[in-house]
Z-matrix of the N, CA and C atoms (Angstrom, degrees):
N
C 1 1.451
C 2 1.525 1 110.40
N 3 1.332 2 116.11 1 -38.03
C 4 1.460 3 119.88 2 179.36
C 5 1.528 4 110.11 3 -64.74
N 6 1.332 5 115.77 4 -38.80
C 7 1.465 6 119.50 5 179.75
C 8 1.530 7 110.70 6 -61.71
N 9 1.334 8 116.97 7 -45.18
C 10 1.457 9 121.39 8 178.70
C 11 1.530 10 110.68 9 -60.90
N 12 1.325 11 115.90 10 -44.23
C 13 1.465 12 120.20 11 -179.12
C 14 1.524 13 110.96 12 -62.68
N 15 1.333 14 116.38 13 -43.20
C 16 1.459 15 119.44 14 179.29
C 17 1.529 16 111.96 15 -66.52
N 18 1.331 17 116.59 16 -37.75
C 19 1.470 18 119.57 17 177.61
C 20 1.528 19 110.40 18 -65.36
N 21 1.321 20 116.08 19 -40.70
C 22 1.468 21 120.13 20 178.93
C 23 1.522 22 110.65 21 -65.26
N 24 1.326 23 116.31 22 -41.63
C 25 1.459 24 120.92 23 177.30
C 26 1.525 25 110.94 24 -63.07
N 27 1.327 26 116.51 25 -38.89
C 28 1.461 27 120.61 26 177.75
C 29 1.525 28 112.05 27 -62.69
N 30 1.319 29 116.91 28 -41.29
C 31 1.467 30 120.20 29 177.88
C 32 1.527 31 109.72 30 -64.52
N 33 1.333 32 117.02 31 -41.81
C 34 1.463 33 120.06 32 178.73
C 35 1.524 34 111.03 33 -62.80
N 36 1.328 35 117.44 34 -45.13
C 37 1.469 36 120.40 35 -179.33
C 38 1.526 37 110.17 36 -63.45
N 39 1.323 38 116.79 37 -40.28
C 40 1.465 39 119.57 38 176.63
C 41 1.518 40 111.89 39 -60.97
N 42 1.327 41 116.81 40 -44.11
C 43 1.467 42 120.73 41 177.75
C 44 1.525 43 110.80 42 -65.48
N 45 1.316 44 116.73 43 -37.30
C 46 1.462 45 121.25 44 178.85
C 47 1.521 46 110.65 45 -61.60
N 48 1.321 47 117.31 46 -43.97
C 49 1.466 48 121.29 47 179.30
C 50 1.526 49 110.40 48 -64.74
N 51 1.327 50 116.78 49 -43.42
C 52 1.471 51 120.28 50 -179.95
C 53 1.527 52 110.66 51 -64.19
N 54 1.335 53 116.92 52 -46.58
C 55 1.473 54 120.28 53 -179.61
C 56 1.524 55 110.07 54 -63.25
N 57 1.325 56 116.76 55 -42.67
C 58 1.460 57 120.40 56 178.65
C 59 1.531 58 110.61 57 -58.22
N 60 1.347 59 115.51 58 -43.95
C 61 1.467 60 119.55 59 178.18
C 62 1.521 61 112.10 60 -63.71
N 63 1.325 62 116.82 61 -40.89
C 64 1.467 63 120.12 62 179.63
C 65 1.527 64 112.04 63 -66.80
N 66 1.327 65 116.62 64 -39.84
C 67 1.473 66 119.70 65 -179.17
C 68 1.520 67 110.47 66 -68.75
N 69 1.314 68 117.43 67 -44.75
C 70 1.461 69 119.25 68 -177.40
C 71 1.520 70 113.45 69 -76.62
N 72 1.327 71 117.40 70 -17.10
C 73 1.465 72 119.27 71 173.90
C 74 1.523 73 111.31 72 -87.00
N 75 1.342 74 116.83 73 -9.97
C 76 1.454 75 120.76 74 178.18
C 77 1.518 76 114.11 75 91.87
N 78 1.314 77 118.36 76 2.40
C 79 1.462 78 121.35 77 -179.68
C 80 1.530 79 112.37 78 -79.72
N 81 1.325 80 116.89 79 -20.13
C 82 1.468 81 121.62 80 176.99
C 83 1.532 82 107.70 81 -123.44
N 84 1.333 83 117.97 82 152.00
C 85 1.470 84 119.87 83 -178.19
C 86 1.529 85 111.67 84 -63.27
N 87 1.342 86 115.31 85 149.63
C 88 1.464 87 121.28 86 -175.51
C 89 1.521 88 113.95 87 -85.04
N 90 1.278 89 121.74 88 -10.22
C 91 1.460 90 122.23 89 -176.24
C 92 1.519 91 109.60 90 96.09
N 93 1.309 92 115.94 91 -176.04
C 94 1.463 93 120.76 92 -177.94
C 95 1.516 94 110.79 93 -105.42
N 96 1.299 95 117.31 94 127.13
C 97 1.458 96 122.05 95 175.08
C 98 1.513 97 112.69 96 57.85
N 99 1.345 98 115.97 97 -124.59
C 100 1.458 99 121.67 98 -177.80
C 101 1.529 100 112.70 99 -91.24
N 102 1.306 101 118.85 100 12.93
C 103 1.466 102 121.90 101 -175.88
C 104 1.519 103 113.22 102 -87.23
N 105 1.313 104 118.57 103 16.10
C 106 1.451 105 121.78 104 -174.16
C 107 1.533 106 112.20 105 -60.01
N 108 1.323 107 118.68 106 -46.03
C 109 1.466 108 121.18 107 -179.67
C 110 1.519 109 112.02 108 -63.24
N 111 1.321 110 115.92 109 -44.69
C 112 1.457 111 120.59 110 178.28
C 113 1.528 112 110.35 111 -64.40
N 114 1.298 113 117.39 112 -40.06
C 115 1.460 114 122.24 113 178.37
C 116 1.531 115 110.66 114 -59.51
N 117 1.322 116 116.60 115 -43.53
C 118 1.463 117 120.67 116 -179.09
C 119 1.531 118 110.26 117 -64.83
N 120 1.327 119 117.47 118 -43.99
C 121 1.467 120 121.22 119 -179.53
C 122 1.527 121 110.72 120 -64.82
N 123 1.331 122 117.22 121 -45.12
C 124 1.470 123 120.41 122 -179.56
C 125 1.520 124 111.63 123 -64.54
N 126 1.307 125 116.46 124 -40.94
C 127 1.462 126 120.33 125 179.03
C 128 1.535 127 110.36 126 -65.75
N 129 1.331 128 116.96 127 -39.83
C 130 1.471 129 120.47 128 177.68
C 131 1.527 130 110.57 129 -65.09
N 132 1.335 131 118.04 130 -40.08
C 133 1.467 132 121.02 131 176.22
C 134 1.517 133 111.42 132 -62.11
N 135 1.301 134 115.38 133 -43.58
C 136 1.465 135 120.96 134 -179.03
C 137 1.527 136 111.68 135 -63.30
N 138 1.295 137 116.85 136 -36.08
C 139 1.464 138 120.49 137 -179.34
C 140 1.524 139 111.41 138 -80.72
N 141 1.338 140 117.15 139 -38.85
C 142 1.467 141 120.03 140 -174.78
C 143 1.527 142 113.09 141 -74.00
N 144 1.327 143 118.58 142 -27.15
C 145 1.473 144 120.46 143 -177.55
C 146 1.532 145 112.72 144 -60.57
N 147 1.342 146 119.59 145 -53.86
C 148 1.472 147 117.54 146 179.69
C 149 1.527 148 113.07 147 -67.36
N 150 1.334 149 116.82 148 -30.83
C 151 1.465 150 119.17 149 177.00
C 152 1.524 151 109.37 150 -63.37
N 153 1.332 152 116.88 151 -44.59
C 154 1.471 153 121.08 152 178.66
C 155 1.521 154 111.30 153 -62.25
N 156 1.329 155 116.80 154 -40.17
C 157 1.463 156 119.96 155 179.65
C 158 1.525 157 111.66 156 -58.63
N 159 1.314 158 116.61 157 -41.17
C 160 1.461 159 120.85 158 -176.59
C 161 1.523 160 111.40 159 -81.93
N 162 1.323 161 116.74 160 -49.60
C 163 1.458 162 121.11 161 -172.11
C 164 1.532 163 112.25 162 -72.37
N 165 1.316 164 117.64 163 -36.39
C 166 1.464 165 120.83 164 -174.19
C 167 1.527 166 113.82 165 -99.44
N 168 1.306 167 118.25 166 20.48
C 169 1.460 168 121.91 167 -177.13
C 170 1.535 169 112.35 168 -57.46
N 171 1.328 170 117.46 169 -48.44
C 172 1.465 171 120.60 170 -178.10
C 173 1.527 172 111.08 171 -66.25
N 174 1.314 173 116.78 172 -41.72
C 175 1.470 174 120.10 173 179.51
C 176 1.531 175 111.00 174 -65.59
N 177 1.331 176 116.52 175 -38.26
C 178 1.470 177 120.81 176 177.94
C 179 1.532 178 110.08 177 -64.69
N 180 1.330 179 117.15 178 -40.17
C 181 1.466 180 120.77 179 177.70
C 182 1.528 181 111.25 180 -63.83
N 183 1.339 182 116.73 181 -41.37
C 184 1.465 183 120.11 182 177.68
C 185 1.522 184 111.15 183 -63.14
N 186 1.324 185 116.46 184 -42.85
C 187 1.466 186 120.68 185 -179.82
C 188 1.527 187 110.39 186 -64.20
N 189 1.323 188 117.27 187 -41.00
C 190 1.469 189 119.51 188 -179.61
C 191 1.533 190 110.79 189 -68.24
N 192 1.332 191 118.20 190 -34.44
C 193 1.465 192 120.68 191 175.97
C 194 1.523 193 110.68 192 -63.20
N 195 1.333 194 116.61 193 -41.79
C 196 1.470 195 120.05 194 178.20
C 197 1.524 196 110.80 195 -63.38
N 198 1.310 197 116.93 196 -39.92
C 199 1.464 198 120.58 197 179.66
C 200 1.531 199 110.30 198 -65.03
N 201 1.328 200 116.85 199 -43.17
C 202 1.470 201 120.98 200 178.93
C 203 1.525 202 109.90 201 -62.34
N 204 1.322 203 117.62 202 -41.14
C 205 1.468 204 120.71 203 178.28
C 206 1.523 205 111.18 204 -61.95
N 207 1.332 206 116.50 205 -42.48
C 208 1.473 207 119.88 206 179.01
C 209 1.524 208 110.83 207 -63.88
N 210 1.320 209 116.85 208 -43.46
C 211 1.470 210 120.56 209 179.88
C 212 1.519 211 110.19 210 -63.54
N 213 1.320 212 117.55 211 -42.94
C 214 1.467 213 120.71 212 178.57
C 215 1.529 214 111.06 213 -62.86
N 216 1.340 215 117.03 214 -39.97
C 217 1.456 216 120.77 215 179.01
C 218 1.533 217 110.90 216 -64.81
N 219 1.334 218 117.01 217 -41.68
C 220 1.463 219 120.58 218 178.45
C 221 1.526 220 110.61 219 -65.24
N 222 1.341 221 116.81 220 -41.58
C 223 1.473 222 120.09 221 177.56
C 224 1.519 223 111.21 222 -61.55
N 225 1.333 224 117.21 223 -41.99
C 226 1.467 225 120.97 224 178.97
C 227 1.524 226 110.62 225 -63.91
N 228 1.316 227 117.36 226 -41.00
C 229 1.471 228 120.48 227 178.14
C 230 1.515 229 111.10 228 -64.76
N 231 1.317 230 117.79 229 -41.65
C 232 1.458 231 120.87 230 177.84
C 233 1.532 232 111.14 231 -63.20
N 234 1.311 233 116.92 232 -41.62
C 235 1.464 234 121.07 233 178.88
C 236 1.520 235 110.71 234 -65.26
N 237 1.323 236 116.81 235 -40.29
C 238 1.468 237 120.15 236 178.03
C 239 1.526 238 110.50 237 -63.69
N 240 1.327 239 116.50 238 -41.63
C 241 1.469 240 119.88 239 177.50
C 242 1.523 241 111.39 240 -63.85
N 243 1.324 242 116.67 241 -40.83
C 244 1.466 243 120.71 242 177.45
C 245 1.517 244 111.11 243 -61.01
N 246 1.331 245 115.86 244 -43.61
C 247 1.460 246 120.27 245 -179.96
C 248 1.527 247 111.05 246 -64.12
N 249 1.336 248 117.26 247 -39.49
C 250 1.465 249 120.66 248 177.65
C 251 1.523 250 110.59 249 -63.00
N 252 1.333 251 116.60 250 -42.15
C 253 1.460 252 120.26 251 178.38
C 254 1.527 253 110.85 252 -64.00
N 255 1.336 254 116.50 253 -40.97
C 256 1.464 255 119.87 254 179.23
C 257 1.522 256 111.40 255 -63.54
N 258 1.327 257 116.83 256 -42.94
C 259 1.465 258 120.82 257 179.82
C 260 1.524 259 109.76 258 -64.74
N 261 1.321 260 117.19 259 -43.87
C 262 1.467 261 120.65 260 179.68
C 263 1.528 262 110.40 261 -64.63
N 264 1.323 263 117.48 262 -40.37
C 265 1.460 264 121.47 263 178.95
C 266 1.526 265 110.64 264 -65.53
N 267 1.325 266 117.15 265 -43.64
C 268 1.473 267 120.77 266 178.41
C 269 1.530 268 111.01 267 -62.98
N 270 1.338 269 116.00 268 -40.21
C 271 1.467 270 119.33 269 179.41
C 272 1.523 271 110.82 270 -65.85
N 273 1.324 272 116.52 271 -40.90
C 274 1.469 273 120.17 272 178.83
C 275 1.515 274 110.96 273 -64.85
N 276 1.302 275 117.89 274 -40.10
C 277 1.485 276 121.27 275 178.56
C 278 1.533 277 110.53 276 -66.58
N 279 1.338 278 116.24 277 -41.51
C 280 1.469 279 120.04 278 179.38
C 281 1.520 280 110.01 279 -64.31
N 282 1.312 281 116.56 280 -40.15
C 283 1.465 282 119.89 281 178.64
C 284 1.513 283 110.82 282 -67.06
N 285 1.325 284 117.45 283 -40.16
C 286 1.469 285 121.44 284 179.11
C 287 1.523 286 110.31 285 -65.39
N 288 1.322 287 118.47 286 -39.64
C 289 1.460 288 121.59 287 178.84
C 290 1.519 289 110.42 288 -68.70
N 291 1.335 290 117.20 289 -34.83
C 292 1.458 291 121.05 290 178.93
C 293 1.503 292 111.89 291 -68.42
N 294 1.314 293 117.75 292 -32.33
C 295 1.462 294 120.70 293 179.87
C 296 1.529 295 111.30 294 -77.38
N 297 1.332 296 118.26 295 -31.34
C 298 1.459 297 121.26 296 -178.85
C 299 1.520 298 111.83 297 -81.81
N 300 1.318 299 118.79 298 -18.98
C 301 1.463 300 120.68 299 -178.12
C 302 1.482 301 113.06 300 -82.89
């Protein structure tokens, strides 16, 4: 997951540098008033999002598989703990019934 995040951040930073160069060279609009910095960041986000969707598809799939595996492992551990509690509870009830009989 960290690898995917860093790759996505790298694509954003690359787009940010390109947009910054285009705006300051005059090839892209500068924004309104003092909003130039915000304009550059928003434009870089807008450009980097579809690039990330296409370029990082395989890495995103790998990251989601790892997440699903972790969730399944946690669910299995919770179920095992529940079963242990049920067995211990049943044993305690059986012992209590044996002592009262």
